[in-house]
C-alpha positions as CSV (number, residue, x, y, z in Angstrom):
1,M,36.3,34.1,19.7
2,N,39.4,32.0,20.4
3,D,40.1,33.9,23.5
4,Q,36.6,33.2,24.8
5,I,37.0,29.5,24.1
6,T,40.3,29.5,25.9
7,D,38.8,31.4,28.9
8,T,35.9,28.9,29.0
9,K,38.4,25.9,29.0
10,N,40.5,27.5,31.8
11,F,37.4,28.1,33.9
12,F,36.3,24.4,33.5
13,Q,39.9,23.3,34.2
14,E,40.0,25.2,37.5
15,L,36.5,23.9,38.4
16,S,37.6,20.4,37.5
17,E,40.7,20.6,39.7
18,Q,38.8,21.8,42.7
19,L,36.2,19.0,42.2
20,Y,38.9,16.4,41.8
21,I,40.6,17.5,45.1
22,Y,37.2,17.6,46.9
23,I,35.9,14.3,45.6
24,S,39.2,12.5,46.3
25,G,39.1,13.8,49.8
26,I,35.5,12.6,50.6
27,S,35.5,9.3,48.6
28,P,36.2,5.9,50.3
29,T,39.5,4.4,49.4
30,G,39.3,2.5,46.1
31,L,35.9,4.0,45.1
32,D,37.0,7.5,44.2
33,W,36.8,6.7,40.5
34,I,33.0,5.9,40.8
35,F,32.3,9.3,42.5
36,H,34.4,11.0,39.8
37,I,32.4,9.3,37.0
38,I,29.1,10.4,38.6
39,V,30.2,14.0,39.1
40,K,31.7,14.2,35.6
41,L,28.5,12.8,34.0
42,L,26.4,15.2,35.9
43,L,28.5,18.1,34.8
44,L,28.7,17.0,31.2
45,G,25.0,16.3,31.2
46,I,24.3,19.9,32.3
47,V,26.6,21.3,29.6
48,F,25.0,18.9,27.0
49,L,21.5,20.1,27.9
50,V,22.4,23.7,27.6
51,L,24.1,23.2,24.3
52,D,21.3,20.9,23.0
53,L,18.6,23.4,23.9
54,T,20.5,26.2,22.3
55,F,21.2,24.4,19.0
56,K,17.6,23.0,18.9
57,F,16.1,26.5,19.4
58,T,18.4,28.0,16.7
59,I,17.7,25.2,14.1
60,N,13.9,25.1,14.7
61,Y,13.8,28.9,14.5
62,I,15.4,28.8,11.1
63,F,13.1,26.0,9.9
64,R,10.0,28.2,10.8
65,F,10.7,30.3,7.7
66,F,10.1,27.3,5.5
67,Q,6.7,26.1,6.7
68,S,4.9,26.1,3.3
69,E,4.4,22.5,2.1
70,E,3.8,23.7,-1.5
71,K,7.0,25.8,-1.7
72,Y,9.4,23.7,0.4
73,P,8.1,20.1,0.6
74,I,11.5,18.7,1.3
75,I,12.3,21.1,4.2
76,K,8.8,20.6,5.6
77,S,9.2,16.9,5.6
78,I,12.6,17.1,7.3
79,Y,11.1,19.4,10.0
80,N,8.1,17.2,10.6
81,S,10.3,14.1,11.0
82,K,12.4,16.0,13.7
83,I,15.7,15.4,12.0
84,S,16.7,18.9,13.3
85,N,16.5,17.6,16.9
86,S,18.8,14.7,16.0
87,I,21.3,17.2,14.5
88,A,21.1,19.3,17.7
89,H,21.8,16.2,19.8
90,F,24.6,15.1,17.7
91,T,26.3,18.5,17.5
92,A,26.0,19.0,21.3
93,L,27.4,15.6,22.1
94,L,30.2,16.0,19.6
95,F,31.1,19.2,21.3
96,I,31.1,17.4,24.7
97,G,33.4,14.7,23.3
98,G,35.8,17.4,22.2
99,I,36.0,19.3,25.4
100,H,35.7,16.7,28.2
101,E,39.4,15.8,28.2
102,S,40.5,19.4,28.4
103,I,38.0,20.0,31.3
104,F,39.1,17.1,33.4
105,V,42.8,17.5,33.3
106,G,43.4,15.5,36.5
107,A,41.0,12.8,35.7
108,L,41.7,9.2,36.5
109,P,42.3,6.9,33.5
110,K,39.3,4.7,34.3
111,T,36.9,7.6,34.3
112,T,38.3,9.0,31.1
113,V,37.8,5.7,29.2
114,F,34.3,5.3,30.6
115,I,33.3,8.8,29.5
116,V,34.9,8.4,26.0
117,R,32.9,5.2,25.5
118,A,29.7,6.7,26.9
119,V,30.0,9.7,24.5
120,N,30.8,7.4,21.5
121,L,27.8,5.2,22.4
122,G,25.6,8.2,22.6
123,L,26.8,9.3,19.1
124,V,26.0,5.9,17.7
125,L,22.5,6.0,19.2
126,I,21.9,9.5,17.9
127,L,23.0,8.4,14.4
128,A,20.7,5.4,14.5
129,G,17.8,7.7,15.5
130,M,18.8,10.2,12.7
131,L,18.7,7.3,10.1
132,Y,15.2,6.4,11.3
133,R,14.0,10.0,11.1
134,T,15.5,10.4,7.7
135,L,13.5,7.5,6.4
136,T,10.4,9.0,8.0
137,A,11.2,12.3,6.2
138,F,11.3,10.5,2.8
139,R,7.9,9.0,3.5
140,N,6.5,12.3,4.6
141,Y,7.8,13.9,1.4
142,F,6.1,11.4,-0.9
143,T,3.0,11.5,1.2
144,I,2.8,15.3,0.5
145,K,3.3,14.5,-3.2
146,Q,0.7,11.6,-3.0
147,D,3.1,9.3,-4.8
148,F,1.9,6.1,-3.3
149,Y,3.9,3.8,-5.5
150,K,7.1,5.4,-4.3
151,I,5.8,5.2,-0.7
152,M,5.4,1.5,-1.1
153,A,8.9,1.1,-2.5
154,L,10.2,3.2,0.4
155,N,8.3,1.1,2.9
156,A,10.1,-2.0,1.7
157,I,13.5,-0.3,1.5
158,S,13.1,1.5,4.9
159,E,12.0,-1.7,6.7
160,T,15.1,-3.4,5.3
161,V,17.4,-0.5,6.1
162,K,16.0,-0.5,9.7
163,I,16.7,-4.1,10.2
164,L,20.2,-3.8,8.7
165,G,20.7,-0.6,10.8
166,V,19.7,-2.4,14.0
167,F,22.2,-5.1,13.1
168,I,25.0,-2.7,12.2
169,F,24.5,-0.3,15.0
170,S,24.3,-3.1,17.5
171,I,27.7,-4.3,16.4
172,V,29.1,-0.8,16.5
173,G,27.6,-0.3,20.0
174,I,29.1,-3.5,21.3
175,C,32.5,-2.5,19.8
176,V,32.3,0.9,21.5
177,I,31.2,-0.5,24.9
178,F,33.8,-3.3,25.1
179,G,36.5,-1.6,23.1
180,I,36.9,-4.4,20.6
181,K,37.3,-4.4,16.8
182,G,34.2,-4.8,14.6
183,T,36.0,-7.4,12.4
184,T,36.2,-9.7,15.4
185,I,32.4,-9.8,15.7
186,V,31.7,-9.8,12.0
187,G,34.1,-12.7,11.5
188,S,32.3,-14.8,14.1
189,L,29.0,-14.2,12.3
190,G,30.2,-16.1,9.3
191,A,29.5,-19.4,11.0
192,I,25.8,-18.6,11.3
193,T,25.2,-17.0,7.9
194,A,22.9,-19.8,6.8
195,V,20.8,-19.4,10.0
196,L,20.5,-15.6,9.4
197,V,19.4,-16.2,5.8
198,L,16.7,-18.6,7.1
199,V,15.6,-16.2,9.8
200,F,15.3,-13.3,7.4
201,R,13.7,-15.3,4.5
202,D,10.4,-13.4,4.8
203,T,12.2,-10.1,5.1
204,I,14.2,-10.7,1.9
205,L,11.1,-11.8,0.0
206,G,9.1,-8.8,1.3
207,F,11.8,-6.5,0.2
208,V,11.9,-7.9,-3.3
209,T,8.1,-7.8,-3.5
210,G,8.0,-4.2,-2.4
211,I,10.5,-3.2,-5.1
212,H,8.6,-5.2,-7.7
213,V,5.2,-3.8,-6.9
214,A,6.5,-0.2,-6.8
215,T,8.3,-0.5,-10.1
216,S,5.6,-2.3,-11.9
217,K,2.9,0.0,-10.4
218,N,0.4,-2.9,-10.2
219,M,-1.1,-1.8,-6.9
220,K,-0.7,0.7,-4.1
221,V,-2.1,1.6,-0.7
222,G,-5.8,2.5,-1.1
223,D,-6.4,0.2,-4.1
224,W,-9.5,-1.9,-4.3
225,V,-8.3,-5.5,-4.7
226,S,-9.7,-9.0,-4.7
227,I,-7.7,-12.1,-3.7
228,P,-9.6,-15.3,-4.6
229,K,-7.1,-17.5,-2.8
230,Y,-8.1,-16.1,0.5
231,S,-11.7,-15.0,-0.4
232,I,-10.6,-11.4,0.4
233,E,-12.0,-8.2,-1.2
234,G,-11.4,-4.8,0.1
235,N,-9.0,-1.8,0.1
236,I,-5.3,-2.1,0.8
237,A,-4.6,-0.3,4.1
238,D,-0.9,-0.8,4.4
239,I,2.0,-2.7,2.7
240,S,4.9,-3.2,5.0
241,L,8.0,-5.4,4.7
242,L,6.4,-8.6,6.1
243,T,2.6,-8.1,6.0
244,T,0.0,-6.5,3.9
245,K,-3.2,-5.3,5.6
246,I,-6.5,-5.1,3.8
247,H,-9.8,-3.5,5.0
248,N,-12.5,-5.8,3.8
249,F,-15.9,-4.5,2.8
250,D,-17.5,-6.4,5.7
251,K,-15.5,-4.1,8.1
252,T,-13.0,-6.9,9.0
253,I,-9.3,-6.6,8.5
254,S,-7.2,-9.3,6.8
255,T,-3.5,-9.6,6.9
256,I,-1.5,-11.6,4.3
257,P,2.3,-12.1,3.8
258,T,3.7,-9.4,1.6
259,Y,5.5,-11.9,-0.6
260,D,2.1,-13.3,-1.6
261,L,1.7,-10.3,-3.7
262,L,4.1,-11.9,-6.2
263,T,2.9,-15.5,-6.0
264,T,-0.9,-15.1,-5.7
265,E,-3.6,-14.1,-8.2
266,I,-4.7,-10.6,-7.3
267,K,-7.4,-8.6,-9.1
268,N,-6.9,-4.9,-8.9
269,M,-10.2,-3.2,-9.4
270,Q,-9.0,0.3,-8.6
271,V,-9.2,1.4,-12.3
272,M,-12.8,0.4,-12.3
273,S,-13.4,2.4,-9.2
274,E,-11.6,5.5,-10.5
275,S,-13.5,5.4,-13.8
276,N,-16.7,5.0,-11.8
277,T,-17.8,2.0,-13.8
278,R,-18.2,-1.7,-12.9
279,R,-18.6,-4.7,-15.1
280,I,-21.8,-6.7,-15.3
281,K,-21.2,-10.3,-16.4
282,K,-24.0,-12.6,-15.6
283,S,-26.1,-15.2,-17.4
284,I,-29.7,-16.3,-17.6
285,Y,-30.3,-20.0,-18.3
286,F,-33.1,-20.9,-20.7
287,N,-34.8,-24.2,-21.2
288,I,-33.9,-25.4,-24.7
289,N,-37.3,-27.1,-25.1
290,S,-38.9,-23.7,-25.0
291,F,-37.1,-22.5,-28.2
292,K,-39.3,-22.3,-31.3
293,F,-39.7,-20.6,-34.7
294,L,-41.9,-17.5,-34.6
295,S,-45.1,-17.7,-36.5
296,D,-46.6,-14.7,-38.3
297,E,-49.0,-14.2,-35.4
298,D,-46.1,-14.3,-32.9
299,I,-44.2,-11.7,-35.0
300,E,-47.3,-9.4,-35.3
301,R,-47.8,-9.6,-31.5
302,L,-44.1,-8.8,-30.8
303,K,-44.1,-5.8,-33.1
304,D,-45.9,-3.9,-30.4
305,I,-42.6,-3.9,-28.5
306,N,-40.9,-0.6,-29.4
307,L,-37.3,-1.8,-29.1
308,I,-37.7,-4.5,-31.7
309,S,-40.6,-3.4,-33.9
310,E,-38.3,-1.9,-36.6
311,Y,-36.1,-5.0,-36.4
312,L,-39.1,-7.3,-36.9
313,N,-40.4,-5.3,-39.8
314,R,-37.0,-5.5,-41.6
315,K,-36.5,-9.1,-40.9
316,S,-40.0,-10.1,-41.9
317,T,-39.6,-8.4,-45.3
318,E,-36.2,-10.1,-45.9
319,I,-37.6,-13.5,-45.0
320,R,-40.7,-13.1,-47.1
321,K,-38.7,-12.2,-50.2
322,E,-36.4,-15.2,-49.6
323,K,-39.3,-17.6,-49.3
324,E,-40.8,-16.5,-52.6
325,S,-37.9,-18.1,-54.4
326,L,-38.2,-21.4,-52.4
327,S,-40.3,-24.4,-53.1
328,H,-42.4,-25.7,-50.2
329,S,-42.2,-22.3,-48.7
330,D,-45.2,-23.1,-46.6
331,K,-43.1,-25.3,-44.4
332,M,-41.6,-23.2,-41.6
333,I,-38.2,-25.0,-41.5
334,N,-37.4,-24.1,-45.1
335,G,-35.3,-20.9,-45.4
336,R,-34.4,-18.5,-42.7
337,Q,-36.8,-18.0,-39.7
338,L,-37.0,-15.9,-36.7
339,T,-36.7,-17.7,-33.3
340,N,-38.0,-16.6,-30.0
341,I,-34.5,-16.9,-28.4
342,G,-32.9,-14.9,-31.2
343,V,-35.4,-12.1,-31.1
344,F,-35.2,-12.0,-27.3
345,R,-31.4,-11.8,-27.6
346,Y,-31.8,-8.8,-29.9
347,Y,-34.3,-7.3,-27.5
348,A,-31.9,-7.7,-24.5
349,Q,-29.1,-6.1,-26.6
350,K,-31.3,-3.1,-27.4
351,Y,-32.5,-2.9,-23.8
352,I,-29.0,-2.5,-22.3
353,E,-28.0,-0.1,-25.1
354,N,-30.9,2.2,-24.1
355,D,-30.5,1.8,-20.3
356,P,-29.3,5.1,-18.8
357,D,-27.6,3.2,-16.0
358,V,-25.3,1.4,-18.4
359,D,-22.0,3.1,-19.4
360,E,-22.4,4.3,-22.9
361,N,-18.6,4.1,-23.6
362,G,-18.2,0.5,-22.3
363,A,-18.7,-2.8,-24.2
364,K,-22.4,-3.9,-24.4
365,M,-23.0,-7.4,-25.5
366,V,-25.6,-10.2,-25.2
367,R,-24.2,-13.6,-26.2
368,Q,-24.9,-17.3,-26.1
369,L,-22.5,-19.4,-24.1
370,E,-21.8,-23.1,-24.5
371,I,-24.9,-25.3,-23.7
372,T,-24.9,-26.9,-20.3
373,P,-27.0,-29.5,-18.6
374,Q,-28.8,-26.6,-17.0
375,G,-29.8,-25.1,-20.4
376,L,-28.5,-22.4,-22.7
377,P,-26.8,-19.5,-20.9
378,L,-27.5,-16.1,-22.3
379,E,-24.8,-13.8,-20.9
380,I,-25.3,-10.1,-20.4
381,Y,-22.0,-8.2,-20.6
382,C,-21.9,-4.5,-20.0
383,F,-20.7,-1.9,-17.5
384,A,-22.7,-0.1,-14.9
385,N,-22.0,3.7,-14.7
386,D,-21.7,3.6,-10.9
387,S,-19.0,1.6,-9.2
388,K,-20.3,2.0,-5.7
389,W,-21.2,-1.4,-4.5
390,E,-24.8,-0.9,-3.4
391,N,-25.6,1.2,-6.5
392,F,-24.0,-1.4,-8.8
393,E,-26.1,-4.2,-7.3
394,Q,-29.2,-2.2,-7.7
395,I,-28.5,-1.5,-11.4
396,Q,-27.6,-5.1,-12.1
397,A,-30.8,-6.3,-10.3
398,D,-33.0,-3.9,-12.3
399,I,-31.6,-5.2,-15.6
400,F,-32.1,-8.8,-14.8
401,D,-35.5,-8.3,-13.1
402,H,-36.7,-6.8,-16.4
403,L,-35.2,-9.4,-18.7
404,L,-36.4,-12.3,-16.6
405,V,-40.0,-11.1,-16.7
406,A,-39.7,-9.9,-20.4
407,S,-38.7,-13.4,-21.5
408,K,-42.2,-14.6,-20.8
409,E,-43.4,-12.4,-23.7
410,F,-41.2,-14.5,-26.0
411,D,-42.6,-17.8,-24.6
412,L,-39.2,-18.6,-23.1
413,Q,-38.8,-20.7,-20.0
414,V,-36.2,-19.7,-17.5
415,M,-34.4,-22.5,-15.7
416,Q,-34.5,-22.5,-12.0
417,V,-30.8,-23.1,-11.8
418,S,-28.9,-19.8,-12.3
419,V,-25.2,-19.8,-12.3
420,K,-23.0,-16.7,-12.1
421,I,-20.2,-16.7,-14.5
């Protein structure tokens, strides 16, 4: 093996000497180094392409044995992100950097310095590309695992790493091109640190927000959220370092600063969507002047309503027994009495409890709220068993259509002003 490498070097050395003599003979005086650079770059480019294709074919051929995402998710992610190509480029260019001096023995100093710097710059660019593809590989891996919280954290980290990578590799590239020390450039940046912090303010805040959201697991891409501050309701499409994109239900797209996820009230309704239930919390306003005690005739008439007939029989018996011990029992206000609003409240409770479209495991409650100038609010609180928007609205409308009309049977007057709580 060593003999083959030695023979290869000898061959290129002989070829180099012949090219050096030939180019020096045809080049104009003072410009021979330019022609040397062009020829050397062409020759090295050909060698690089041959080596790169060879390494790339070999690496990709090996990766084909690990195509299964279930068995080898990490290797599959690396292959899809084309890190193998970056490895092939880096290995080939590293090989070129090691042999170019032994090939061009009679090279001019100017051409040697230029080629060394060109090779080093190429290595820096390949490493930068490899870093970018490595971050992509991590994202592909967690996408396969469907771990969206870690994807979100990785987005924040990767965007920050990319920005820092551009900054660091730019400095290294400048150092390689001009042959200066990195400490010289970094030292000069100390004077503008405050400016850099100001420029990257949103980047820093976005990075912190991404880490916080990922670790707290408050939300992720795909979640159904509502942001009252911006009147936005929809599904999160993407959370990047600087902006968060939301697909609204009206088919528009909203974009907000990512750091707002920390400072703004956000309602995450994804749990409701995943459980396939959605809360109904809405009130009917009744005119207080329509409230009254129920007479015996009213009670007998309402006993025909199946949902409350048993309740009325039981309550009537209790009230009758209580009145027997009271003086002036003929006066309705003495002792306990049934009211039309109270019986209707019981009826509404039984109605939602027996409604097949209301989730049987969720809370079901009919309650009175604080009296307002618009009347007494009677709030219906329950959960529809279908979270799909159009189905939910249909279920909610059916419940209130029925209760609004049923209230007439109880001689209740619904106010024309209806406020959603």
